[in-house]
C-alpha positions in Angstrom: 41.4 -5.1 -38.6 39.6 -8.0 -36.5 40.2 -5.4 -33.5 38.2 -3.0 -34.5 35.8 -5.7 -35.6 35.5 -6.8 -32.0 35.5 -3.8 -30.2 32.1 -2.8 -32.6 31.1 -6.4 -32.0 31.8 -6.1 -27.4 29.9 -2.9 -28.1 27.0 -4.1 -29.8 27.2 -6.9 -27.2 27.0 -4.8 -24.1 24.4 -3.2 -25.8 22.3 -5.8 -26.4 22.8 -7.2 -23.1 21.9 -3.6 -21.2 18.3 -3.9 -22.9 17.7 -7.1 -22.1 18.1 -6.7 -18.5 16.3 -3.0 -18.4 14.0 -4.1 -19.9 13.3 -7.2 -18.1 13.9 -5.4 -14.9 10.7 -2.6 -15.9 8.4 -5.8 -16.8 9.1 -7.0 -13.1 9.0 -3.8 -11.2 5.8 -3.6 -13.0 4.3 -6.1 -12.9 5.0 -6.0 -8.9 2.9 -2.6 -8.7 0.5 -4.1 -10.6 0.3 -7.1 -8.0 0.5 -4.5 -5.2 -2.4 -2.7 -6.7 -4.7 -5.4 -7.1 -4.0 -6.6 -3.6 -5.4 -2.9 -2.5 -8.1 -2.9 -4.7 -12.0 -4.9 -3.2 -13.5 -5.1 -6.9 -13.3 -8.8 -7.8 -13.6 -8.3 -11.8 -10.3 -5.1 -11.4 -8.8 -7.3 -9.6 -8.8 -10.0 -11.8 -8.1 -7.4 -14.8 -4.8 -6.5 -12.9 -4.0 -9.5 -12.6 -4.2 -10.5 -16.2 -1.8 -7.0 -16.9 0.8 -8.6 -14.5 0.9 -11.8 -15.8 1.2 -10.2 -19.7 3.9 -8.1 -17.7 5.9 -11.2 -17.2 5.1 -13.4 -20.2 7.8 -10.7 -22.1 10.6 -11.7 -20.4 10.8 -15.0 -22.0 10.4 -13.6 -25.6 13.4 -10.7 -24.5 15.9 -13.7 -23.7 15.1 -15.2 -27.1 15.2 -11.7 -28.9 18.8 -11.6 -27.3 19.8 -14.9 -27.9 19.6 -14.0 -31.6 20.2 -11.3 -31.5 24.1 -12.3 -29.7 24.5 -14.8 -33.0 23.6 -12.1 -35.1 26.4 -10.2 -33.5 28.6 -13.2 -34.1 27.8 -13.6 -37.3 28.9 -10.2 -38.8 25.6 -9.4 -40.2 25.7 -6.0 -39.2 29.8 -5.2 -40.6 28.3 -7.1 -43.7 25.7 -4.9 -44.5 27.8 -1.6 -43.0 30.4 -2.3 -46.2 27.3 -1.8 -49.1 
C-alpha cells in the first residue's frame, strides 16, 4: 500500500520542482529583458522604473523557493493523502 503513495509523492515533488524551476527561469528572463530595455531607453525616469521592475522580478525568486520547501514538507507529511481519505 505504501508503493502507490510513494509514487504519488514522487510525482508531486517532481511537479513542485518543475514549477519552482520554471518560475525562476521566467523571472530571470523577464528581469534580463527589462534590464536590456533599461539600457536602450534615454529617459532617466523610465530607467529607474525599469530598474524597479527588474528588482521586483528578481525579488520574487526567493519566496518561490521558500514556498517550494514548504510544499516538499507538506508532500512528505502526507497531508494531501490524509485529506483525500475524507
